[in-house]
C-alpha positions in Angstrom: 84.0 331.9 31.6 80.7 329.7 32.1 80.3 326.3 33.7 80.2 324.8 30.0 83.3 326.1 28.8 85.1 325.1 31.8 84.0 321.4 31.4 85.3 321.7 27.5 88.4 323.3 28.5 89.0 320.7 31.2 92.0 318.3 30.3 93.8 315.7 32.7 97.1 317.5 34.2 99.7 315.4 35.1 102.5 318.0 35.2 102.3 320.1 38.5 103.9 323.1 40.1 106.0 322.3 42.8 103.9 325.0 45.1 101.3 323.8 47.5 97.7 324.2 47.6 96.7 326.6 50.2 94.9 324.8 52.9 91.5 326.7 52.9 91.4 325.6 49.2 91.8 322.1 50.5 89.4 322.9 52.8 86.9 324.2 50.4 87.6 321.1 48.2 86.8 318.6 50.7 83.5 320.7 51.7 82.4 320.2 48.2 83.2 316.7 48.3 81.4 316.0 51.0 77.9 317.9 50.1 78.1 316.1 46.5 75.2 313.4 45.7 74.7 310.4 47.9 72.4 307.8 47.5 69.7 307.7 50.8 72.5 310.6 52.0 74.2 307.6 53.8 77.2 308.9 52.8 79.7 305.9 53.0 82.4 308.0 52.1 86.1 308.6 53.2 88.5 310.9 51.8 92.7 310.1 52.9 94.4 313.6 51.8 98.2 312.7 50.9 100.5 315.5 51.1 103.9 314.8 52.6 106.4 314.0 50.3 106.9 310.5 51.9 103.5 309.3 51.6 103.2 310.8 48.2 106.4 308.8 47.3 104.6 305.5 49.0 101.4 306.2 46.9 103.2 306.3 43.5 104.5 302.7 44.2 101.2 301.6 45.3 99.8 302.9 41.6 102.4 302.0 39.0 105.3 304.1 39.7 103.2 307.3 38.3 105.5 310.2 38.7 102.6 312.8 39.0 101.1 311.1 42.0 104.9 311.5 43.7 105.4 315.0 42.5 102.0 316.8 42.9 101.3 318.4 46.3 98.2 316.8 46.9 96.6 313.1 46.2 93.2 312.5 47.7 92.4 309.0 48.3 88.5 308.2 47.6 87.7 305.5 49.9 84.2 303.7 49.8 83.3 303.4 53.4 81.1 301.1 55.2 83.4 300.6 58.7 81.5 304.1 60.0 78.2 303.2 58.8 78.1 299.8 60.4 79.5 301.3 63.5 76.7 303.8 63.6 73.6 301.2 62.7 75.2 298.9 65.5 75.4 302.0 68.3 71.7 302.2 67.3 70.6 298.6 67.9 70.1 297.5 63.8 72.4 296.5 61.2 73.8 297.5 58.2 75.2 294.8 55.4 76.5 297.1 52.7 79.6 294.7 52.7 77.6 291.7 51.5 74.9 293.6 49.0 76.6 294.6 45.8 73.8 297.0 45.2 75.0 299.1 48.5 78.7 298.7 46.9 77.3 299.9 43.5 75.7 303.0 45.1 78.1 303.7 47.2 80.7 303.9 44.4 78.6 306.1 42.3 78.6 308.2 45.7 82.4 308.4 45.8 82.9 309.2 42.1 80.2 311.9 42.6 82.3 313.6 45.2 85.1 313.2 43.0 83.6 315.2 40.1 82.5 317.7 42.3 86.1 318.3 43.5 87.3 318.1 39.8 85.0 320.6 38.8 85.8 323.2 41.4 89.3 322.6 41.3 89.5 323.5 37.7 87.2 326.7 38.6 90.1 327.8 41.0 93.1 327.2 38.6 93.7 323.6 40.0 94.3 320.9 37.6 93.7 317.2 38.2 93.9 313.5 36.9 92.0 310.4 37.9 94.2 307.4 39.0 92.4 304.2 39.1 95.4 301.8 39.7 95.0 301.8 43.2 92.3 299.5 42.5 94.8 296.4 41.9 96.8 297.3 45.2 93.7 297.5 47.7 95.4 295.3 50.1 98.8 297.0 50.2 97.3 300.4 50.2 94.8 299.7 53.1 98.0 298.5 55.3 99.7 301.7 54.3 97.1 304.2 55.1 96.0 301.9 58.1 92.3 301.6 56.8 90.1 299.6 59.3 88.2 296.6 58.1 85.1 297.5 55.6 87.1 300.6 53.9 88.0 300.2 50.3 90.2 302.8 48.6 88.7 302.7 44.9 89.9 306.2 43.6 92.7 308.7 43.9 92.2 312.1 42.6 95.9 314.0 42.2 95.5 317.7 42.5 98.0 320.7 42.0 98.9 323.7 39.7 99.4 323.2 36.2 102.8 323.2 34.5 101.6 322.1 31.1 98.0 321.0 30.3 97.7 319.2 27.4 95.9 320.8 24.3 93.8 318.3 23.4 92.5 314.7 24.0 90.4 312.5 21.3 86.8 312.0 22.3 84.0 310.4 20.5 81.1 312.6 19.0 78.3 313.4 21.2 75.9 311.7 18.6 78.0 308.2 19.2 77.0 308.2 22.8 73.7 309.9 22.9 70.5 307.5 22.1 67.2 309.3 21.9 64.4 307.4 24.2 65.6 303.9 22.7 69.2 302.4 22.3 70.1 302.4 18.8 72.6 299.6 17.5 75.2 300.9 15.3 76.4 299.1 12.2 80.0 297.6 11.9 80.9 300.7 9.5 79.1 303.1 11.9 81.7 302.0 15.0 84.7 301.8 13.0 84.0 305.0 11.5 83.2 306.4 14.9 86.6 305.1 16.7 88.6 306.3 13.2 87.3 309.7 14.2 88.5 309.6 17.6 92.2 307.9 17.0 92.7 308.9 13.9 95.4 307.2 11.9 97.3 304.9 13.4 101.2 304.3 13.2 103.2 302.7 15.7 106.5 304.3 14.6 105.2 307.6 15.2 105.9 308.9 19.0 103.7 311.9 18.9 100.9 309.2 18.5 101.1 308.3 22.0 100.1 312.0 22.8 96.7 311.2 21.8 96.7 307.3 22.8 99.0 307.2 25.7 99.8 310.8 27.2 100.7 309.2 30.3 104.1 307.7 28.5 105.1 311.3 27.4 104.2 312.9 30.6 106.1 310.1 32.9 109.4 310.8 30.3 109.1 314.2 31.0 109.1 313.6 34.7 111.9 311.5 35.0 110.2 308.3 34.7 112.1 305.0 33.3 111.8 305.4 29.6 107.6 305.0 29.4 107.6 306.3 25.5 110.4 303.9 24.6 109.1 300.7 26.3 105.5 301.4 24.8 107.1 301.6 21.4 109.3 298.3 21.7 106.2 296.8 23.4 104.1 297.8 20.5 106.6 296.4 18.0 106.7 292.9 20.3 103.5 292.6 20.0 102.6 293.4 16.5 99.8 295.8 17.1 98.3 297.7 14.0 95.4 299.4 14.9 94.0 301.6 18.0 92.0 298.9 19.4 94.9 296.5 19.5 96.9 299.3 21.4 94.3 299.5 24.0 93.4 295.9 24.6 96.7 294.3 23.8 98.5 296.7 25.8 97.4 299.3 27.9 94.6 297.3 29.1 95.3 293.4 28.0 92.1 291.8 28.0 93.1 288.1 29.2 95.1 290.1 32.3 92.5 292.3 32.9 90.3 289.1 33.3 92.9 287.7 35.8 92.9 290.7 37.7 89.5 289.7 38.9 90.6 287.4 41.2 93.2 289.6 43.2 90.4 292.4 43.4 88.5 289.6 44.7 90.5 288.6 47.4 91.5 292.0 48.6 87.6 292.6 49.1 87.1 289.8 51.1 90.3 290.5 53.2 88.7 293.9 53.7 85.2 291.8 55.1 83.6 292.3 51.8 81.7 289.3 51.2 79.1 289.9 48.1 80.7 287.6 45.5 79.8 284.5 47.6 76.6 282.4 46.5 73.3 282.8 48.5 
């Protein structure tokens, strides 16, 4: 299979076999992450490998009791790490102030995600499935304590991996022509935007549980793995909130707009407790 076909068939996998990933394969995944692009080749990245059952369970608690995190043989916590860079700078009689420079943060986060996606692609080529788990960002403080992360280290993304037991057949995406702009940004009309998302999600029916397979597959997979009625709770909340279309499902239920804004304070506070201070006024 060529690389394009591999990328086109990739799906987020949440249902894994119990068998572990061999150490030599884990080492190859780590080497690939280490060889990913990095701004200035500074490599402000650390990866915590979580394989022990008790630590997988603790990580699952931190990310909202997602059962695949508990059940998968490996999770990799990708951490933005200015601790190591600052110490190296000090050892060489200079100063690194990445924790105060938002530009450094943005570059480092891009490095982190480039490394994680490199792992995803290599894993896919080796028959290993993966899923990103970003909810650790809302529990940074507790994660830093559990995994003993020092000052100036932020756990910002979890990549959970294992041999797939099942793989979703499809996942709705916008058509390429919706996201691609030639030379200049082309503003779409209201009708074009509506049509693009209608084509992506299809008809909305909050009474049809198969809707969750394309809009909230996490609930379906959680139920399969002993989750506490995720699908039932989702359908109940959709009714209570009187959700009547796909956008409302996303921004009233999955990512409630006001709650996402309120989360700013918690994230900023956890960053400050980790020694980051690029939110203050200069």
